[in-house]
N, C-alpha and C positions, 0 to 999 in steps of 0.2 A: 780147331772146331769146324772150320769150313770143310776140311776133308772128311770129317766125321759125318757132317750133314749130307754131303754128296754120297758117301758110302751107304748111309741109312736110306736115303731117297731111292738109291738103286736097289738095295736089298728088299725094301718093302714095296717096290713098284708092282709086282704081281698081286699083292694084297690090295693096293690102291686101285688097280685095274679091275679087280673083282668087285670092289665097292661100286665102281662106276657102272659096271655091267649090270649089277643088281638094280641100282637106282634107275639106270636108263631104261631097263626093261619093265619097270613098274612105276611109270610116271604118274604124278597126281597134280591136278590143277591147283591154282592159287587158293590158299586157306583150306585145302582139303588134304594136306600132306600127312595124313595120319600114319600110314604104313611106312612112309619114308622116315618120318620122325622116330617111329618105333625102331626101325632098323639102325638108325644113327645112334639112338640112345643105347641100344644093345652093345654096339661096339665100345662106346664109352664105359659102360658098365663092366664089360669084359676086361678092360684095361685099368679099372679101378679109378677112373676119372670122375670126380663128383660133378653132378649136373642137375639142373632143374628142367622139367618138361612142362608143356602146356602153356607156355608164355605166348600171349596174343594168339591163343588157339593151339597151334602146333609147334611153336618155336622152342628152341632149346638153348640154354646157356650153361657152359661148362667152365670150370676154373682149374688151371694147372698152377699150383703154387710152388715156386722155387724157394731158395733160401731167402730169408728176410722178405716174405711175401708182401708186406705192406710198403716196401720201398717204392714200387712203381707198378703200374698196370698197363699192359698193351692189349688191345682187342683185335681179333681177327673175325671177319664176317664172311659167311657163305649163304647163298640163297638156295631154296630146296624145290621150288615149284616148277611145273612144266607148262606147256602151251597147248591150246586146243587145235592141234595140227595132226593130221594122219601121216605117220612116218612112211617114207618111200624107200628107205634103205633096206637091204636084205642082208642082215647080219645075225649072228647067233644071239645078240643082245638087243635086237630091235624091240620096240615097244610092244608089250602084250596087252595094253589098254587101248582099244580102238579109238582113234580120234584124239589121243593125247600123246604128246611127244616132248622129250627134252631137246627142243630145237634151239635153245639159247645157252646151253652149256651149264645149266645149274647143277646137273649131275656131276659134271667135272669139278665145279667149285666145291660142292659138298665133299666129294671124294678127296680132293686136295687138302681140304681142311681136316678130314679124318686122318689122312696120312701125316699131316703136320702134328695133330694131337698125339698120335702114337709116338712120334719122334721126340717131341718136346717133353712128353711125360717121362720118357726114358732119360732125358737130359736134365730133369728138374733139380738135381743136386749140383748142377754145374752153372746155374744162373741165379741171379737175384730178381725178386719181383714176382708178379703174377701175370699169367696169360689168360685172357677171357676169350672163350670160343663162342661165337654167336652163329647158330644155325637158324636162319630166318625164313618164315613163310611169306608167300604173297608178294614177291617183288614185281610180278607182272600185272598186278591188278590194283587199281586205286581203292583205298587211300594209301596203299603200299605197306607191306608188313613192317618195314623199318620204322615208320611213324608209330605204329601200334606197339612195337617192341620198346621204343623209346618211352612211350607213355606208360608202359608196364615197368619201367625202371631199369632197363637193360644197361644203361650207361651209369648206373650207380652201384655202390656196394660190391666191389670197389669201382670207383670212377676211373676209366682209362685216360691216360694222358695222350694217347694217339690210337687211331684205328686204321687197319689196312683191309683191303679187299682186292681180289683178283678177278679177271673176267677173260673168257676165251676170246681170241681174235684171229679169225680165219684168214685175214689179210697178211699175216706174218707167219713165217715158218716156225715149227716147234724148236725150242731152244733159244728163242728170241723173246725179249720182253720190252714193253713200251710204257713210257711215263710221260705225263704232262703236268707241269706245275701250274697253279692258278686255275682259272676258269677252264673246265674241260667239257662238260655236257650241259644240255639245256634244261631249263625248267619246262615241265610238260603239263599242260592243262587240257582237260576235256571240255568240249563245248556242246551243249544241247539246246537246240532252238525248236520251239513248236509254234508254227504259224497257223492260225485259225481264220479261215475265210467263210464263204457261204457257198455250199455246193449247188450244182445245177447242170443243165444240159450244155454240152460243149458248143452247140449251135446257137446258144443264147447267152453268151458271156456277159452281156450288159445286165443280166438279171442275177448274176453271181458275183462273188468276190473270190478271185482265183488265187489260191495259196501257192500253186505251182509256179505261176508267172511271178508272183511276189517273191518266192524263195529264190528264183533265178536272179532277180534284182538285188536281193540281200547278199547272195554269194558274190556277185560282181562288185557291189558297193564295199563289201568288207575287205576286198583286196587293197583298198585305200589305206587300211590300217598299217599294212606293211610298206606299201609304195610311197605313201605321203605323210603318215603320222609318226613312223618310227625313224630314229636316227640311222642313216645308212651305215654308220660305223658299228652298229649293234645288230648282230645277226638275229633275224626274226623270221619265223615260218608260220603261216596260217593256212591250213588245209582242211577241206571238208571231204570226208571219205564215205559218207552215207547220206542218201536222200530217200525218205520213205513217204509215199503218198500216192493216192490214185488207185483206181480199180480197173479201168478200161479206157479205150481211146476216146469215147464220146461222152464222158462224164467228168465234170469239174468236181473234185473232192472237197470236203469240208476242211481238211487238215493236211499239213505236210510237216514232217519232222526231219531236222538236219542234225548230223553229228560231225563234229570236227575236232581238230587239235591245234593248240597254240604252243609254239616252241620259242622260248626267249632265253637270252643269256644275262639279262639285267633284271634284278628283282623289282626295282622301282618301275621300270618300263612295263614289266609284266602286268602289274596291277593297273597301270594307266591303260594298257591295251584292253584289259577286261572291260573297263568303262567305255572305251571307244566302241568296242564290239556291241555292247548293250545299247549305247546311244544311237549308233548308225542303224542297227537292226530295228529298233523301235521307231525311228524316224521314217525309214523306208516303208515299214508296214503301215504306219499311220497314213502315209501318203496314198496308199492303195486301199485303205479302209479295212485292213486286216488286224486282228489281235495277235499279240505275240508274247511268248514267255521265253526268256533267255536264262539259262542256268550254266554257270561256269564254276563248278566246285574246285577249290584249290587242289592242284595235283602235286607232283614232285617238284621241289625247288631245284635250282641249278646246282650242278655238282662242282664244288670248288676244292681242288687239291691244295692243301696247305703248302706254300712255296718252300719253306725251310725243311719241313718233313720230307717232301717229295724230292728235293735236291739231295738230301741225305740218302733216301731210299735208292735213288738212281745211282749214287756212288757205291752204295753197298751192293747193288745188283751187278754193277760192272766188276766188282771184286769177285763175285760169285760165278758169273757166266761170261765175263770178258767184255771189254769196251765195245767190241764189234757187234755184240749181240744185244745191245741196249739201244733203243730207238726213241725219238721224240714223237709223240702222237699228235695228230691234228685234232682241232676242236671238232666236236660232233653235236649235231642238233637232236640226236636221240637222247632219251632220258634214262635215269637210273635212280631207284629209291635209296641207294647208298648215300645220295646227296643229303638226306635228312641227318645222317650221322655227322657229315662234314660241316653242318651248321651248328653243331653242338661241341664237337671236339676236333682237333686237328686230324685230318684224314688224308689217306693216299690210296687212290683207286688206280690200279695198274692193269696192264693187259699181258697175257701170255700168248705167243703165237701158237697156232694149232694146225696149220697146214703142213704138208710134207713136201719140202723142196719147191714150194710155190707151184706144185703140179697136182697133188692129190689133196683131198679134204679142203677144197676151196669154196664150197657152197657157203653162202652167208648164213648168219644166225636168222632164226625165224623162218627157215626154209625146210621143207620136208626131207631134203637130202643132206641136211647138216650132219657132219660127223667130224671126228678129229684124229690126228696122229697122236695116239695115246702116250707116246714118249714125252709129249708136252707136259704131262702131269708130273714127271720127274722135276721139270723146271718149276712148276707151280708149287709143289711141296717144298722143294729146296729153298726157293725164294721166300715163301711164307716163314719157314724156320729161320733163315739167315737174317731177314729184315727184322723179325721179332727179337731175336737175341741181341742184335745191334741196338734196336730201339730201347731195350730194357737197361742198357748201360748208363 
């Protein structure tokens, strides 16, 4: 079977490459993946794979039933959305939608899952159980398409006993895959703070309540959440990336708006940190006579790879691509909405290397120059197939 999968991944590589070129050149933003979903649905229809569309807006769920389909179900997930980035690459498949780009590799993920669907559909008489294919919208935008797909029942009828997802990784060469059991990625929460003061002339600050000066004190004070309130053994990041307020140099404005992000690895501490942020912000603003509103809508939870499933997946990957091509990943403070699935069923989120010999295609994700060595998709398709067949046993 392993040789059969390798041969099919090689044979269908030009087709998978064509999928990627089409999706990459027609990117769509989060929850707007109408044409992308229609393109994916057409491939599934052509192959005779039953599927549902319109889940959580543009999501798709397909089922490939092997022999004895009720025995076990394994789910595979790929995201479909792109980012609001103007592509800087000059390729035949560069984005045709100005200001929108697949800079995080979701075109690769969807193409790999399509290739996997084609192969597993051809092999359905050779395995027992059911494969659930999840093409998901809105990974890049809160509240995360995964949370909406779960609310829509994507993890039911049938309920998977495990779920896998892959992600591009430009820090490793193509042909290599990375795994990490247990805690892998951070919970990510967005922070919105509105500070209302009293506007006035810059030369008469005693007659005003300066929200700009107050916001500076808030930002400085909130660093205490990380440096003095959190356990040093628990990674935590608090960053403010946007400050909006003011009109000119000699006017104190009425209002300042701050936007930031909190990244944590511990769910209990995560919500304690929310309260500290609110308390400290309110106390600082009260001291300066300003009014404040703090809004921290819950974002993505931390991503936890099931230790037993991940250990098995790593062993299966070594059998498929060789021990020397399987690496242990470092923990990351970035977030991923695949984490929602891992809090409901055992999950394994792994990486496929996408650079070429550590020399080409090394631009990071979310970068206007991001691209991949497309041979990496042979590894992605092959591993998706091989891990699934082993997990169904």
